[in-house]
Structure formats: C-alpha cells, structure tokens
All heavy atoms as TSV, in Angstrom:
chain	resi	resn	atom	element	x	y	z
A	1	MET	N	N	-38.787	23.957	17.672
A	1	MET	CA	C	-37.362	23.777	17.507
A	1	MET	C	C	-36.784	24.985	16.767
A	1	MET	O	O	-37.372	25.506	15.831
A	1	MET	CB	C	-37.083	22.498	16.729
A	1	MET	CG	C	-35.630	22.213	16.562
A	1	MET	SD	S	-35.421	20.534	15.919
A	1	MET	CE	C	-33.686	20.519	15.842
A	2	LEU	N	N	-35.640	25.415	17.181
A	2	LEU	CA	C	-34.982	26.552	16.556
A	2	LEU	C	C	-34.325	26.143	15.253
A	2	LEU	O	O	-33.888	25.011	15.076
A	2	LEU	CB	C	-33.917	27.120	17.491
A	2	LEU	CG	C	-34.416	27.718	18.803
A	2	LEU	CD1	C	-33.234	28.129	19.665
A	2	LEU	CD2	C	-35.316	28.905	18.536
A	3	GLY	N	N	-34.232	27.104	14.337
A	3	GLY	CA	C	-33.562	26.870	13.070
A	3	GLY	C	C	-32.055	27.000	13.216
A	3	GLY	O	O	-31.523	27.179	14.305
A	4	THR	N	N	-31.384	26.936	12.100
A	4	THR	CA	C	-29.934	27.078	12.074
A	4	THR	C	C	-29.537	28.517	12.361
A	4	THR	O	O	-30.132	29.453	11.832
A	4	THR	CB	C	-29.394	26.660	10.700
A	4	THR	OG1	O	-29.786	25.310	10.450
A	4	THR	CG2	C	-27.882	26.754	10.640
A	5	ILE	N	N	-28.538	28.697	13.200
A	5	ILE	CA	C	-28.002	30.018	13.507
A	5	ILE	C	C	-26.938	30.339	12.475
A	5	ILE	O	O	-25.974	29.598	12.317
A	5	ILE	CB	C	-27.412	30.064	14.925
A	5	ILE	CG1	C	-28.503	29.762	15.947
A	5	ILE	CG2	C	-26.764	31.420	15.200
A	5	ILE	CD1	C	-27.971	29.539	17.350
A	6	ARG	N	N	-27.128	31.452	11.776
A	6	ARG	CA	C	-26.190	31.885	10.743
A	6	ARG	C	C	-25.206	32.864	11.362
A	6	ARG	O	O	-25.611	33.886	11.903
A	6	ARG	CB	C	-26.954	32.526	9.586
A	6	ARG	CG	C	-27.871	31.521	8.886
A	6	ARG	CD	C	-28.787	32.187	7.873
A	6	ARG	NE	N	-28.110	33.099	6.979
A	6	ARG	CZ	C	-27.422	32.728	5.894
A	6	ARG	NH1	N	-27.337	31.460	5.573
A	6	ARG	NH2	N	-26.842	33.636	5.131
A	7	VAL	N	N	-23.924	32.548	11.271
A	7	VAL	CA	C	-22.876	33.348	11.896
A	7	VAL	C	C	-21.998	33.972	10.814
A	7	VAL	O	O	-21.578	33.288	9.888
A	7	VAL	CB	C	-22.005	32.469	12.828
A	7	VAL	CG1	C	-20.911	33.299	13.480
A	7	VAL	CG2	C	-22.872	31.788	13.882
A	8	ALA	N	N	-21.742	35.264	10.939
A	8	ALA	CA	C	-20.788	35.944	10.067
A	8	ALA	C	C	-19.527	36.214	10.889
A	8	ALA	O	O	-19.610	36.543	12.066
A	8	ALA	CB	C	-21.374	37.251	9.550
A	9	VAL	N	N	-18.376	36.068	10.268
A	9	VAL	CA	C	-17.100	36.245	10.958
A	9	VAL	C	C	-16.302	37.350	10.272
A	9	VAL	O	O	-16.088	37.310	9.064
A	9	VAL	CB	C	-16.279	34.932	10.952
A	9	VAL	CG1	C	-14.979	35.114	11.716
A	9	VAL	CG2	C	-17.090	33.786	11.546
A	10	VAL	N	N	-15.872	38.330	11.078
A	10	VAL	CA	C	-15.038	39.417	10.580
A	10	VAL	C	C	-13.712	39.328	11.328
A	10	VAL	O	O	-13.604	39.708	12.491
A	10	VAL	CB	C	-15.689	40.795	10.818
A	10	VAL	CG1	C	-14.816	41.898	10.237
A	10	VAL	CG2	C	-17.090	40.841	10.229
A	11	ASP	N	N	-12.716	38.772	10.666
A	11	ASP	CA	C	-11.409	38.562	11.294
A	11	ASP	C	C	-10.370	38.382	10.199
A	11	ASP	O	O	-10.626	37.714	9.212
A	11	ASP	CB	C	-11.450	37.315	12.183
A	11	ASP	CG	C	-10.291	37.233	13.139
A	11	ASP	OD1	O	-9.123	37.272	12.673
A	11	ASP	OD2	O	-10.515	37.128	14.345
A	12	ASP	N	N	-9.212	38.978	10.388
A	12	ASP	CA	C	-8.184	38.888	9.353
A	12	ASP	C	C	-7.207	37.741	9.565
A	12	ASP	O	O	-6.225	37.620	8.845
A	12	ASP	CB	C	-7.433	40.210	9.208
A	12	ASP	CG	C	-6.699	40.624	10.464
A	12	ASP	OD1	O	-6.949	40.029	11.533
A	12	ASP	OD2	O	-5.879	41.554	10.388
A	13	HIS	N	N	-7.489	36.868	10.505
A	13	HIS	CA	C	-6.641	35.694	10.753
A	13	HIS	C	C	-7.278	34.486	10.071
A	13	HIS	O	O	-8.221	33.887	10.584
A	13	HIS	CB	C	-6.471	35.453	12.244
A	13	HIS	CG	C	-5.757	36.578	12.927
A	13	HIS	ND1	N	-6.433	37.612	13.522
A	13	HIS	CD2	C	-4.444	36.838	13.058
A	13	HIS	CE1	C	-5.560	38.468	14.028
A	13	HIS	NE2	N	-4.338	38.019	13.751
A	14	ALA	N	N	-6.759	34.135	8.905
A	14	ALA	CA	C	-7.362	33.085	8.078
A	14	ALA	C	C	-7.448	31.739	8.791
A	14	ALA	O	O	-8.433	31.013	8.631
A	14	ALA	CB	C	-6.585	32.940	6.768
A	15	LEU	N	N	-6.459	31.404	9.570
A	15	LEU	CA	C	-6.479	30.120	10.277
A	15	LEU	C	C	-7.618	30.067	11.294
A	15	LEU	O	O	-8.322	29.057	11.416
A	15	LEU	CB	C	-5.133	29.864	10.965
A	15	LEU	CG	C	-4.967	28.515	11.642
A	15	LEU	CD1	C	-5.132	27.374	10.647
A	15	LEU	CD2	C	-3.606	28.434	12.317
A	16	PHE	N	N	-7.831	31.158	11.998
A	16	PHE	CA	C	-8.930	31.236	12.965
A	16	PHE	C	C	-10.273	31.084	12.256
A	16	PHE	O	O	-11.136	30.320	12.692
A	16	PHE	CB	C	-8.871	32.565	13.722
A	16	PHE	CG	C	-10.021	32.776	14.656
A	16	PHE	CD1	C	-10.090	32.091	15.858
A	16	PHE	CD2	C	-11.030	33.662	14.336
A	16	PHE	CE1	C	-11.156	32.275	16.719
A	16	PHE	CE2	C	-12.097	33.860	15.194
A	16	PHE	CZ	C	-12.163	33.166	16.386
A	17	VAL	N	N	-10.449	31.798	11.160
A	17	VAL	CA	C	-11.703	31.747	10.407
A	17	VAL	C	C	-11.938	30.343	9.859
A	17	VAL	O	O	-13.044	29.801	9.967
A	17	VAL	CB	C	-11.711	32.794	9.271
A	17	VAL	CG1	C	-12.926	32.633	8.385
A	17	VAL	CG2	C	-11.650	34.203	9.857
A	18	SER	N	N	-10.911	29.721	9.305
A	18	SER	CA	C	-11.041	28.352	8.791
A	18	SER	C	C	-11.425	27.380	9.890
A	18	SER	O	O	-12.246	26.484	9.691
A	18	SER	CB	C	-9.736	27.903	8.139
A	18	SER	OG	O	-9.468	28.668	7.000
A	19	GLY	N	N	-10.825	27.559	11.054
A	19	GLY	CA	C	-11.161	26.709	12.192
A	19	GLY	C	C	-12.616	26.846	12.596
A	19	GLY	O	O	-13.296	25.855	12.869
A	20	LEU	N	N	-13.123	28.082	12.625
A	20	LEU	CA	C	-14.538	28.291	12.947
A	20	LEU	C	C	-15.440	27.644	11.912
A	20	LEU	O	O	-16.458	27.037	12.259
A	20	LEU	CB	C	-14.856	29.780	13.028
A	20	LEU	CG	C	-14.505	30.488	14.318
A	20	LEU	CD1	C	-14.852	31.969	14.214
A	20	LEU	CD2	C	-15.224	29.869	15.494
A	21	GLU	N	N	-15.080	27.777	10.644
A	21	GLU	CA	C	-15.895	27.186	9.584
A	21	GLU	C	C	-15.990	25.672	9.725
A	21	GLU	O	O	-17.033	25.077	9.443
A	21	GLU	CB	C	-15.337	27.550	8.211
A	21	GLU	CG	C	-15.554	29.003	7.844
A	21	GLU	CD	C	-14.949	29.370	6.509
A	21	GLU	OE1	O	-13.762	29.065	6.275
A	21	GLU	OE2	O	-15.674	29.983	5.705
A	22	LEU	N	N	-14.909	25.046	10.178
A	22	LEU	CA	C	-14.910	23.595	10.355
A	22	LEU	C	C	-15.560	23.155	11.659
A	22	LEU	O	O	-16.315	22.185	11.698
A	22	LEU	CB	C	-13.473	23.059	10.307
A	22	LEU	CG	C	-12.771	23.122	8.964
A	22	LEU	CD1	C	-11.306	22.721	9.115
A	22	LEU	CD2	C	-13.470	22.212	7.964
A	23	LEU	N	N	-15.253	23.856	12.735
A	23	LEU	CA	C	-15.685	23.414	14.054
A	23	LEU	C	C	-17.090	23.843	14.453
A	23	LEU	O	O	-17.785	23.093	15.143
A	23	LEU	CB	C	-14.697	23.897	15.117
A	23	LEU	CG	C	-13.318	23.263	15.064
A	23	LEU	CD1	C	-12.387	23.915	16.073
A	23	LEU	CD2	C	-13.417	21.766	15.322
A	24	LEU	N	N	-17.522	25.014	14.055
A	24	LEU	CA	C	-18.818	25.525	14.499
A	24	LEU	C	C	-19.976	24.580	14.180
A	24	LEU	O	O	-20.763	24.262	15.075
A	24	LEU	CB	C	-19.063	26.918	13.928
A	24	LEU	CG	C	-20.272	27.657	14.472
A	24	LEU	CD1	C	-20.170	27.864	15.985
A	24	LEU	CD2	C	-20.420	28.995	13.772
A	25	PRO	N	N	-20.103	24.093	12.955
A	25	PRO	CA	C	-21.203	23.157	12.682
A	25	PRO	C	C	-21.091	21.861	13.495
A	25	PRO	O	O	-22.104	21.304	13.919
A	25	PRO	CB	C	-21.072	22.861	11.187
A	25	PRO	CG	C	-20.295	24.001	10.639
A	25	PRO	CD	C	-19.364	24.419	11.739
A	26	GLU	N	N	-19.863	21.406	13.722
A	26	GLU	CA	C	-19.681	20.153	14.453
A	26	GLU	C	C	-20.027	20.290	15.930
A	26	GLU	O	O	-20.776	19.491	16.481
A	26	GLU	CB	C	-18.246	19.659	14.298
A	26	GLU	CG	C	-18.046	18.286	14.875
A	26	GLU	CD	C	-16.702	17.696	14.512
A	26	GLU	OE1	O	-16.186	17.988	13.425
A	26	GLU	OE2	O	-16.192	16.926	15.334
A	27	VAL	N	N	-19.492	21.312	16.580
A	27	VAL	CA	C	-19.728	21.461	18.023
A	27	VAL	C	C	-21.157	21.904	18.328
A	27	VAL	O	O	-21.646	21.686	19.432
A	27	VAL	CB	C	-18.717	22.413	18.700
A	27	VAL	CG1	C	-17.309	21.891	18.555
A	27	VAL	CG2	C	-18.837	23.823	18.186
A	28	SER	N	N	-21.833	22.497	17.352
A	28	SER	CA	C	-23.221	22.918	17.562
A	28	SER	C	C	-24.209	21.857	17.076
A	28	SER	O	O	-25.413	22.095	17.064
A	28	SER	CB	C	-23.495	24.233	16.839
A	28	SER	OG	O	-23.492	24.043	15.442
A	29	GLU	N	N	-23.693	20.710	16.675
A	29	GLU	CA	C	-24.508	19.616	16.143
A	29	GLU	C	C	-25.373	20.082	14.969
A	29	GLU	O	O	-26.541	19.747	14.853
A	29	GLU	CB	C	-25.351	18.994	17.244
A	29	GLU	CG	C	-24.501	18.364	18.337
A	29	GLU	CD	C	-25.313	17.796	19.474
A	29	GLU	OE1	O	-26.534	18.035	19.550
A	29	GLU	OE2	O	-24.700	17.106	20.308
A	30	GLY	N	N	-24.760	20.904	14.107
A	30	GLY	CA	C	-25.443	21.369	12.911
A	30	GLY	C	C	-26.379	22.543	13.130
A	30	GLY	O	O	-27.041	22.977	12.198
A	31	ARG	N	N	-26.442	23.075	14.342
A	31	ARG	CA	C	-27.369	24.176	14.615
A	31	ARG	C	C	-26.784	25.544	14.304
A	31	ARG	O	O	-27.486	26.544	14.389
A	31	ARG	CB	C	-27.824	24.120	16.074
A	31	ARG	CG	C	-28.703	22.904	16.358
A	31	ARG	CD	C	-29.164	22.907	17.774
A	31	ARG	NE	N	-27.998	22.842	18.641
A	31	ARG	CZ	C	-27.862	21.997	19.644
A	31	ARG	NH1	N	-28.812	21.150	19.919
A	31	ARG	NH2	N	-26.782	22.004	20.393
A	32	ALA	N	N	-25.499	25.602	13.955
A	32	ALA	CA	C	-24.866	26.877	13.606
A	32	ALA	C	C	-23.939	26.664	12.418
A	32	ALA	O	O	-23.249	25.650	12.341
A	32	ALA	CB	C	-24.092	27.426	14.796
A	33	ILE	N	N	-23.946	27.617	11.511
A	33	ILE	CA	C	-23.070	27.570	10.349
A	33	ILE	C	C	-22.438	28.943	10.153
A	33	ILE	O	O	-22.984	29.953	10.580
A	33	ILE	CB	C	-23.821	27.172	9.065
A	33	ILE	CG1	C	-24.923	28.187	8.736
A	33	ILE	CG2	C	-24.361	25.761	9.154
A	33	ILE	CD1	C	-25.472	28.080	7.342
A	34	VAL	N	N	-21.294	28.962	9.499
A	34	VAL	CA	C	-20.665	30.223	9.128
A	34	VAL	C	C	-21.275	30.634	7.786
A	34	VAL	O	O	-21.076	29.973	6.770
A	34	VAL	CB	C	-19.131	30.095	9.038
A	34	VAL	CG1	C	-18.525	31.396	8.533
A	34	VAL	CG2	C	-18.553	29.739	10.405
A	35	ALA	N	N	-22.033	31.725	7.816
A	35	ALA	CA	C	-22.751	32.185	6.621
A	35	ALA	C	C	-21.889	33.062	5.728
A	35	ALA	O	O	-22.143	33.168	4.531
A	35	ALA	CB	C	-24.005	32.950	7.041
A	36	GLY	N	N	-20.874	33.704	6.309
A	36	GLY	CA	C	-20.016	34.570	5.521
A	36	GLY	C	C	-18.806	34.984	6.327
A	36	GLY	O	O	-18.837	34.981	7.557
A	37	THR	N	N	-17.735	35.321	5.624
A	37	THR	CA	C	-16.511	35.752	6.292
A	37	THR	C	C	-15.877	36.898	5.519
A	37	THR	O	O	-16.050	37.005	4.304
A	37	THR	CB	C	-15.472	34.625	6.406
A	37	THR	OG1	O	-15.024	34.258	5.099
A	37	THR	CG2	C	-16.022	33.406	7.127
A	38	THR	N	N	-15.156	37.718	6.228
A	38	THR	CA	C	-14.314	38.731	5.619
A	38	THR	C	C	-13.214	39.082	6.611
A	38	THR	O	O	-13.407	38.986	7.813
A	38	THR	CB	C	-15.095	40.002	5.201
A	38	THR	OG1	O	-14.197	40.883	4.519
A	38	THR	CG2	C	-15.699	40.715	6.377
A	39	GLY	N	N	-12.075	39.447	6.080
A	39	GLY	CA	C	-10.969	39.866	6.922
A	39	GLY	C	C	-10.759	41.359	6.850
A	39	GLY	O	O	-9.790	41.888	7.367
A	40	ASP	N	N	-11.694	42.044	6.230
A	40	ASP	CA	C	-11.562	43.467	5.952
A	40	ASP	C	C	-12.714	44.234	6.599
A	40	ASP	O	O	-13.879	44.013	6.262
A	40	ASP	CB	C	-11.573	43.652	4.438
A	40	ASP	CG	C	-11.415	45.073	3.989
A	40	ASP	OD1	O	-11.213	45.960	4.833
A	40	ASP	OD2	O	-11.491	45.295	2.773
A	41	ALA	N	N	-12.400	45.134	7.518
A	41	ALA	CA	C	-13.436	45.907	8.200
A	41	ALA	C	C	-14.279	46.705	7.216
A	41	ALA	O	O	-15.485	46.840	7.390
A	41	ALA	CB	C	-12.810	46.834	9.230
A	42	ALA	N	N	-13.648	47.230	6.170
A	42	ALA	CA	C	-14.388	48.019	5.188
A	42	ALA	C	C	-15.420	47.171	4.444
A	42	ALA	O	O	-16.451	47.673	4.025
A	42	ALA	CB	C	-13.424	48.665	4.206
A	43	ALA	N	N	-15.163	45.884	4.282
A	43	ALA	CA	C	-16.079	44.995	3.572
A	43	ALA	C	C	-17.110	44.360	4.498
A	43	ALA	O	O	-18.054	43.720	4.030
A	43	ALA	CB	C	-15.287	43.897	2.865
A	44	ALA	N	N	-16.953	44.535	5.791
A	44	ALA	CA	C	-17.822	43.859	6.760
A	44	ALA	C	C	-19.290	44.249	6.612
A	44	ALA	O	O	-20.168	43.387	6.637
A	44	ALA	CB	C	-17.342	44.134	8.179
A	45	ALA	N	N	-19.569	45.533	6.461
A	45	ALA	CA	C	-20.960	45.974	6.356
A	45	ALA	C	C	-21.646	45.351	5.143
A	45	ALA	O	O	-22.778	44.869	5.238
A	45	ALA	CB	C	-21.028	47.496	6.292
A	46	GLY	N	N	-20.974	45.328	4.009
A	46	GLY	CA	C	-21.549	44.724	2.815
A	46	GLY	C	C	-21.764	43.231	2.969
A	46	GLY	O	O	-22.779	42.694	2.538
A	47	MET	N	N	-20.805	42.555	3.596
A	47	MET	CA	C	-20.933	41.115	3.810
A	47	MET	C	C	-22.133	40.817	4.707
A	47	MET	O	O	-22.911	39.905	4.448
A	47	MET	CB	C	-19.652	40.556	4.422
A	47	MET	CG	C	-19.624	39.045	4.574
A	47	MET	SD	S	-20.143	38.428	6.199
A	47	MET	CE	C	-18.932	39.133	7.267
A	48	VAL	N	N	-22.314	41.615	5.737
A	48	VAL	CA	C	-23.447	41.410	6.650
A	48	VAL	C	C	-24.765	41.668	5.924
A	48	VAL	O	O	-25.730	40.923	6.105
A	48	VAL	CB	C	-23.300	42.294	7.907
A	48	VAL	CG1	C	-24.579	42.330	8.725
A	48	VAL	CG2	C	-22.139	41.793	8.761
A	49	ARG	N	N	-24.808	42.682	5.094
A	49	ARG	CA	C	-26.034	42.950	4.313
A	49	ARG	C	C	-26.362	41.795	3.368
A	49	ARG	O	O	-27.524	41.447	3.180
A	49	ARG	CB	C	-25.890	44.245	3.516
A	49	ARG	CG	C	-26.010	45.477	4.353
A	49	ARG	CD	C	-26.003	46.735	3.478
A	49	ARG	NE	N	-25.713	47.881	4.290
A	49	ARG	CZ	C	-24.539	48.512	4.343
A	49	ARG	NH1	N	-23.543	48.117	3.565
A	49	ARG	NH2	N	-24.357	49.542	5.125
A	50	ARG	N	N	-25.338	41.212	2.754
A	50	ARG	CA	C	-25.554	40.115	1.794
A	50	ARG	C	C	-25.952	38.811	2.484
A	50	ARG	O	O	-26.787	38.073	1.967
A	50	ARG	CB	C	-24.293	39.868	0.966
A	50	ARG	CG	C	-24.062	40.859	-0.132
A	50	ARG	CD	C	-22.928	40.416	-1.060
A	50	ARG	NE	N	-21.721	40.008	-0.353
A	50	ARG	CZ	C	-20.796	40.840	0.123
A	50	ARG	NH1	N	-20.938	42.130	-0.014
A	50	ARG	NH2	N	-19.718	40.378	0.737
A	51	THR	N	N	-25.323	38.494	3.611
A	51	THR	CA	C	-25.527	37.184	4.230
A	51	THR	C	C	-26.634	37.165	5.280
A	51	THR	O	O	-27.124	36.093	5.619
A	51	THR	CB	C	-24.223	36.686	4.884
A	51	THR	OG1	O	-23.826	37.603	5.907
A	51	THR	CG2	C	-23.118	36.532	3.852
A	52	VAL	N	N	-27.025	38.318	5.791
A	52	VAL	CA	C	-28.084	38.467	6.798
A	52	VAL	C	C	-27.918	37.438	7.936
A	52	VAL	O	O	-28.769	36.579	8.141
A	52	VAL	CB	C	-29.487	38.366	6.154
A	52	VAL	CG1	C	-30.571	38.772	7.148
A	52	VAL	CG2	C	-29.574	39.193	4.896
A	53	PRO	N	N	-26.815	37.528	8.671
A	53	PRO	CA	C	-26.567	36.554	9.740
A	53	PRO	C	C	-27.393	36.853	10.996
A	53	PRO	O	O	-27.919	37.959	11.163
A	53	PRO	CB	C	-25.083	36.758	10.032
A	53	PRO	CG	C	-24.860	38.201	9.740
A	53	PRO	CD	C	-25.744	38.500	8.552
A	54	ASP	N	N	-27.491	35.859	11.858
A	54	ASP	CA	C	-28.125	36.036	13.167
A	54	ASP	C	C	-27.131	36.581	14.178
A	54	ASP	O	O	-27.515	37.217	15.162
A	54	ASP	CB	C	-28.656	34.686	13.680
A	54	ASP	CG	C	-29.665	34.091	12.719
A	54	ASP	OD1	O	-30.677	34.759	12.442
A	54	ASP	OD2	O	-29.425	32.970	12.237
A	55	LEU	N	N	-25.856	36.319	13.945
A	55	LEU	CA	C	-24.791	36.689	14.865
A	55	LEU	C	C	-23.560	37.090	14.060
A	55	LEU	O	O	-23.256	36.461	13.052
A	55	LEU	CB	C	-24.441	35.481	15.750
A	55	LEU	CG	C	-23.254	35.586	16.683
A	55	LEU	CD1	C	-23.544	36.571	17.805
A	55	LEU	CD2	C	-22.926	34.215	17.265
A	56	VAL	N	N	-22.877	38.143	14.496
A	56	VAL	CA	C	-21.642	38.564	13.836
A	56	VAL	C	C	-20.515	38.520	14.866
A	56	VAL	O	O	-20.595	39.177	15.902
A	56	VAL	CB	C	-21.759	39.998	13.266
A	56	VAL	CG1	C	-20.464	40.394	12.564
A	56	VAL	CG2	C	-22.937	40.103	12.302
A	57	LEU	N	N	-19.490	37.724	14.596
A	57	LEU	CA	C	-18.296	37.672	15.442
A	57	LEU	C	C	-17.266	38.599	14.818
A	57	LEU	O	O	-16.908	38.440	13.654
A	57	LEU	CB	C	-17.734	36.253	15.505
A	57	LEU	CG	C	-18.630	35.196	16.117
A	57	LEU	CD1	C	-17.957	33.829	16.042
A	57	LEU	CD2	C	-18.947	35.541	17.560
A	58	VAL	N	N	-16.811	39.574	15.604
A	58	VAL	CA	C	-15.948	40.616	15.065
A	58	VAL	C	C	-14.671	40.729	15.876
A	58	VAL	O	O	-14.717	40.882	17.097
A	58	VAL	CB	C	-16.662	41.982	15.089
A	58	VAL	CG1	C	-15.778	43.067	14.489
A	58	VAL	CG2	C	-17.992	41.907	14.367
A	59	GLU	N	N	-13.557	40.672	15.175
A	59	GLU	CA	C	-12.294	41.019	15.786
A	59	GLU	C	C	-12.319	42.530	15.973
A	59	GLU	O	O	-13.000	43.248	15.249
A	59	GLU	CB	C	-11.136	40.628	14.862
A	59	GLU	CG	C	-9.793	40.973	15.451
A	59	GLU	CD	C	-8.655	40.674	14.501
A	59	GLU	OE1	O	-8.865	40.659	13.280
A	59	GLU	OE2	O	-7.550	40.458	14.996
A	60	LYS	N	N	-11.589	43.030	16.914
A	60	LYS	CA	C	-11.569	44.473	17.154
A	60	LYS	C	C	-11.047	45.202	15.915
A	60	LYS	O	O	-9.932	44.992	15.471
A	60	LYS	CB	C	-10.683	44.796	18.349
A	60	LYS	CG	C	-10.684	46.253	18.690
A	60	LYS	CD	C	-9.801	46.519	19.873
A	60	LYS	CE	C	-9.715	48.003	20.127
A	60	LYS	NZ	N	-8.789	48.306	21.199
A	61	PHE	N	N	-11.906	46.039	15.327
A	61	PHE	CA	C	-11.570	46.842	14.160
A	61	PHE	C	C	-11.913	48.291	14.458
A	61	PHE	O	O	-12.668	48.587	15.366
A	61	PHE	CB	C	-12.409	46.431	12.932
A	61	PHE	CG	C	-11.928	45.214	12.221
A	61	PHE	CD1	C	-12.680	44.057	12.230
A	61	PHE	CD2	C	-10.746	45.221	11.507
A	61	PHE	CE1	C	-12.265	42.933	11.547
A	61	PHE	CE2	C	-10.323	44.100	10.817
A	61	PHE	CZ	C	-11.084	42.955	10.848
A	62	ASP	N	N	-11.426	49.187	13.658
A	62	ASP	CA	C	-11.830	50.582	13.741
A	62	ASP	C	C	-13.084	50.737	12.885
A	62	ASP	O	O	-13.004	50.886	11.670
A	62	ASP	CB	C	-10.708	51.495	13.233
A	62	ASP	CG	C	-11.027	52.955	13.461
A	62	ASP	OD1	O	-12.215	53.283	13.725
A	62	ASP	OD2	O	-10.093	53.763	13.390
A	63	TRP	N	N	-14.253	50.660	13.481
A	63	TRP	CA	C	-15.514	50.656	12.755
A	63	TRP	C	C	-15.815	51.975	12.060
A	63	TRP	O	O	-16.654	52.043	11.175
A	63	TRP	CB	C	-16.660	50.256	13.680
A	63	TRP	CG	C	-16.617	48.795	13.859
A	63	TRP	CD1	C	-16.048	48.118	14.889
A	63	TRP	CD2	C	-17.086	47.805	12.942
A	63	TRP	NE1	N	-16.148	46.758	14.667
A	63	TRP	CE2	C	-16.774	46.546	13.490
A	63	TRP	CE3	C	-17.726	47.880	11.722
A	63	TRP	CZ2	C	-17.109	45.370	12.846
A	63	TRP	CZ3	C	-18.057	46.692	11.091
A	63	TRP	CH2	C	-17.743	45.454	11.648
A	64	PHE	N	N	-15.131	53.040	12.446
A	64	PHE	CA	C	-15.321	54.318	11.753
A	64	PHE	C	C	-15.079	54.135	10.252
A	64	PHE	O	O	-15.818	54.637	9.427
A	64	PHE	CB	C	-14.386	55.374	12.316
A	64	PHE	CG	C	-14.423	56.660	11.555
A	64	PHE	CD1	C	-15.451	57.570	11.762
A	64	PHE	CD2	C	-13.454	56.958	10.619
A	64	PHE	CE1	C	-15.496	58.751	11.053
A	64	PHE	CE2	C	-13.493	58.145	9.901
A	64	PHE	CZ	C	-14.526	59.044	10.130
A	65	TYR	N	N	-14.056	53.397	9.904
A	65	TYR	CA	C	-13.700	53.197	8.501
A	65	TYR	C	C	-14.644	52.221	7.801
A	65	TYR	O	O	-14.811	52.274	6.603
A	65	TYR	CB	C	-12.266	52.732	8.359
A	65	TYR	CG	C	-11.298	53.781	8.839
A	65	TYR	CD1	C	-10.606	53.628	10.033
A	65	TYR	CD2	C	-11.101	54.946	8.124
A	65	TYR	CE1	C	-9.732	54.600	10.491
A	65	TYR	CE2	C	-10.238	55.937	8.563
A	65	TYR	CZ	C	-9.556	55.750	9.752
A	65	TYR	OH	O	-8.718	56.721	10.203
A	66	ALA	N	N	-15.250	51.321	8.550
A	66	ALA	CA	C	-16.124	50.324	7.938
A	66	ALA	C	C	-17.428	50.946	7.443
A	66	ALA	O	O	-18.006	50.476	6.475
A	66	ALA	CB	C	-16.429	49.211	8.933
A	67	PHE	N	N	-17.903	51.980	8.089
A	67	PHE	CA	C	-19.201	52.534	7.746
A	67	PHE	C	C	-19.126	53.930	7.150
A	67	PHE	O	O	-20.136	54.587	6.984
A	67	PHE	CB	C	-20.107	52.528	8.980
A	67	PHE	CG	C	-20.467	51.135	9.388
A	67	PHE	CD1	C	-19.801	50.524	10.431
A	67	PHE	CD2	C	-21.423	50.414	8.696
A	67	PHE	CE1	C	-20.116	49.223	10.793
A	67	PHE	CE2	C	-21.721	49.119	9.049
A	67	PHE	CZ	C	-21.084	48.519	10.101
A	68	ASN	N	N	-17.954	54.394	6.818
A	68	ASN	CA	C	-17.816	55.703	6.174
A	68	ASN	C	C	-17.199	55.568	4.801
A	68	ASN	O	O	-16.615	54.669	4.415
A	68	ASN	CB	C	-16.945	56.629	7.026
A	68	ASN	CG	C	-17.712	57.103	8.230
A	68	ASN	OD1	O	-18.853	57.494	8.097
A	68	ASN	ND2	N	-17.096	57.045	9.372
C-alpha cells in the first residue's frame, strides 16, 4: 500500500490554496495532504526544501527570481 502523498502548493490566491487544503485530503480519502504552501515564488524553493513534498503544484511564476 502506498503512503500519504505530500503536496506543496505555490500560489498567491489564498482562496484556492485554502480550498486545496480542505478538499485534497477528503477527495483522496486521506491519501494526499497539503504539506506546505506559499504565495511567493521567491520563498518556494525554501518551502520545498523544508517540507520535502512528493508533488509541487505551481501557479505560473517567473522561476528565474525564485532560484537567484
């Protein structure tokens, strides 16, 4: 059996992120959780390093600024 899928969300729309945090565990029957969120592309790399997710959902950002 597979473990829980840890999802990180990078999106600056708070309502969308809140909805994912509420719905993802329910629709996945507890097999997926939101491990971390940020609305800031510059903070995304650090958040991913801290939370070590299996999957990262990213709104379109200019990634040049996130990693420089």
